[in-house]
C-alpha positions in Angstrom: -117.6 -142.0 -187.6 -119.7 -142.7 -184.8 -123.5 -144.2 -184.9 -126.2 -142.8 -182.8 -129.2 -145.0 -182.0 -132.3 -143.7 -180.4 -134.9 -146.9 -179.4 -138.4 -146.4 -177.8 -139.9 -148.8 -175.7 -143.7 -149.4 -175.1 -144.8 -151.1 -171.9 -148.2 -152.3 -172.1 -149.5 -153.7 -168.5 -152.7 -155.2 -167.5 -155.4 -152.6 -166.8 -156.1 -154.9 -163.6 -152.0 -154.6 -162.5 -151.0 -151.4 -160.4 -148.8 -148.8 -161.6 -145.5 -147.9 -159.9 -144.0 -144.9 -160.1 -140.3 -144.1 -159.0 -140.5 -141.7 -156.0 -137.2 -140.3 -157.2 -138.2 -139.5 -160.7 -141.6 -140.3 -160.7 -141.0 -142.8 -164.5 -142.5 -146.2 -164.5 -141.0 -149.3 -162.7 -141.1 -152.7 -163.7 -140.2 -155.7 -162.1 -136.7 -157.2 -163.1 -138.3 -160.1 -164.4 -139.9 -157.5 -166.9 -136.4 -155.7 -167.1 -134.6 -158.4 -167.7 -136.7 -159.4 -170.9 -136.9 -155.9 -171.9 -133.1 -155.7 -172.1 -132.6 -159.0 -173.3 -130.0 -159.4 -170.1 -130.6 -162.0 -166.8 -132.3 -160.8 -163.9 -129.2 -161.4 -162.4 -127.4 -158.6 -163.9 -130.4 -156.6 -163.2 -129.4 -157.1 -159.7 -126.1 -156.3 -160.4 -126.8 -153.1 -161.3 -129.2 -151.9 -158.7 -126.7 -152.7 -155.6 -124.0 -151.0 -156.8 -127.0 -148.2 -156.4 -127.0 -146.5 -159.7 -130.4 -147.5 -160.5 -133.1 -146.6 -158.6 -135.5 -149.2 -157.4 -137.8 -150.6 -154.0 -139.0 -153.3 -152.8 -143.2 -153.6 -152.7 -145.0 -155.1 -149.7 -144.4 -158.4 -150.5 -140.8 -158.0 -151.3 -140.4 -157.5 -154.9 -137.8 -155.3 -156.3 -139.4 -152.7 -159.2 -136.8 -151.0 -161.2 -137.1 -146.9 -162.3 -137.2 -148.0 -166.6 -135.5 -144.6 -167.0 -132.6 -144.7 -164.8 -131.5 -148.7 -165.8 -132.0 -147.6 -169.1 -129.4 -144.6 -168.7 -127.3 -147.0 -167.6 -127.2 -149.8 -170.1 -127.3 -147.4 -172.8 -124.5 -146.0 -170.7 -122.6 -149.1 -170.8 -123.6 -149.7 -174.7 -122.0 -146.6 -175.3 -118.7 -147.5 -173.5 -118.3 -150.7 -175.3 -118.6 -149.2 -179.0 -115.2 -149.1 -181.2 -114.5 -146.9 -183.4 -115.1 -147.6 -186.8 -112.2 -147.9 -189.6 -112.5 -145.7 -192.4 
């Protein structure tokens, strides 16, 4: 038996903030801090993931890392599925 869950994330930004889209897929990009808060992980974990090249990211002119929400979510969802153990009947 397996359990499938779906998550929906609603991201609201202040109207004054500039929205940044991923150059590879066009999806929203967030700061490492926003990603860490959203997924309840550490910023260190976020940077470990982007250092592997698995998640889309870029840097702003000021040097801030911007991470693609969709690509990072796919990685984290894959990790969660790999860590699930089969349920005993």
